[in-house]
C-alpha positions in Angstrom: 46.1 44.2 -174.1 45.3 47.6 -175.6 45.1 47.4 -179.3 46.1 49.8 -182.1 45.0 49.0 -185.6 43.5 45.7 -184.3 46.7 44.4 -182.8 48.0 44.7 -179.2 50.6 47.4 -178.5 53.0 44.6 -177.5 52.7 43.1 -180.9 53.6 46.5 -182.5 56.7 46.8 -180.3 57.8 43.3 -181.2 57.3 44.1 -184.9 59.6 47.1 -184.5 62.3 44.9 -183.0 61.8 42.3 -185.7 62.3 44.9 -188.3 65.8 45.2 -186.8 66.4 41.5 -186.9 65.5 40.7 -183.4 63.0 37.8 -183.3 63.8 36.1 -179.9 61.7 37.7 -177.1 61.5 37.2 -173.3 58.4 38.8 -171.9 58.2 39.6 -168.2 54.7 38.9 -167.0 53.0 40.5 -164.0 49.5 41.7 -163.4 47.2 39.9 -165.9 50.1 38.1 -167.5 47.8 35.2 -168.3 46.2 37.5 -170.9 49.5 37.7 -172.7 50.0 33.9 -172.4 46.5 33.3 -173.8 47.1 35.7 -176.7 50.2 34.0 -177.9 49.0 30.5 -177.1 46.0 31.2 -179.3 48.0 33.4 -181.8 47.0 31.3 -184.8 43.3 31.6 -183.9 43.8 35.4 -184.4 45.9 35.3 -187.5 45.2 32.2 -189.7 42.6 29.9 -190.9 42.5 26.7 -188.8 40.9 23.3 -188.8 40.2 21.9 -185.4 39.6 18.2 -185.1 38.0 17.6 -181.7 38.0 13.8 -182.2 41.8 13.9 -182.6 42.5 16.7 -180.2 44.4 18.5 -182.9 44.5 21.8 -184.8 45.8 22.3 -188.4 47.0 25.7 -189.3 46.4 26.8 -192.9 48.5 29.3 -194.8 50.6 30.4 -191.8 51.7 34.0 -192.2 53.0 34.4 -188.6 56.1 36.1 -187.6 59.3 34.1 -187.1 59.3 34.9 -183.4 60.5 32.8 -180.5 58.7 34.0 -177.4 59.5 33.0 -173.8 56.8 34.2 -171.3 58.1 34.4 -167.7 56.0 35.0 -164.6 58.0 37.6 -162.8 55.4 38.6 -160.2 52.8 41.3 -160.3 54.6 43.5 -157.8 58.1 43.0 -159.1 60.1 46.1 -159.9 62.5 46.4 -162.9 65.5 44.8 -161.2 63.4 41.9 -159.9 62.0 41.3 -163.4 65.5 41.3 -164.9 66.8 38.9 -162.3 63.8 36.6 -162.9 64.5 36.3 -166.6 68.3 36.2 -166.4 68.4 32.4 -167.0 66.7 33.0 -170.4 69.3 35.5 -171.6 72.5 34.7 -173.4 75.2 36.2 -171.1 77.5 36.8 -174.0 75.0 38.9 -176.0 73.5 42.3 -175.3 69.7 42.4 -174.8 67.1 45.1 -175.0 64.7 45.7 -172.1 61.6 47.7 -173.2 58.5 48.7 -171.3 55.4 47.7 -173.2 53.3 50.9 -172.6 54.5 52.9 -175.6 55.8 52.7 -179.2 58.6 54.9 -180.5 60.7 55.3 -183.6 64.1 54.7 -182.0 66.6 53.1 -184.4 67.3 49.9 -182.4 70.0 48.8 -184.8 71.9 52.0 -184.3 71.5 51.8 -180.5 72.9 48.3 -180.5 75.8 49.4 -182.7 76.4 52.3 -180.3 76.3 49.9 -177.3 78.7 47.4 -178.9 81.2 50.1 -180.1 81.5 51.7 -176.6 82.0 48.4 -174.8 79.7 49.2 -171.9 77.7 46.9 -169.7 74.5 49.0 -170.2 73.1 51.6 -172.5 70.0 53.5 -171.7 67.7 55.0 -174.3 65.0 57.3 -173.2 62.2 58.9 -175.3 60.3 61.9 -174.1 56.7 61.4 -175.2 55.0 64.4 -176.8 52.6 66.4 -174.6 49.2 64.8 -174.4 47.4 68.1 -175.1 50.1 69.8 -177.3 52.9 72.2 -176.3 53.4 75.9 -176.3 56.6 77.5 -177.7 57.9 80.9 -176.7 58.8 83.0 -173.7 56.8 83.9 -170.6 55.8 87.2 -172.2 54.9 86.0 -175.7 53.8 82.7 -177.1 55.6 82.0 -180.4 53.7 79.0 -181.5 52.1 75.7 -180.5 52.4 72.0 -181.4 49.7 69.4 -181.5 
């Protein structure tokens, strides 16, 4: 669970979706999926003050500032491909509502609300959004004969 600013990238992706009103998540787990389960199972230990009463086998959460998320964690298999993962989580999706399927290895500034509006207005079964990541080491601009500029 790679962190950015002290929080996992997955959390940042979920915050982006939440900013567009999406708070119900189904997460496909594969290799080391237990780490994601443990993170969310212990979420309050990361984000809030707690009192743990070992004699009562209980935990009291103080001043809960957690997100209003509902998260379903599904073991889809460490070797499953995209189609297999979608098939494995199908039972957790509302067949009458569109859903978003996002890989968790990057963060973008795609306007999710606009994408969902586009999808609904065109009446399609699927809409694909792709983002070209910036070059890792910058990019050159210009022709073969002359470099006009660079980006970093």
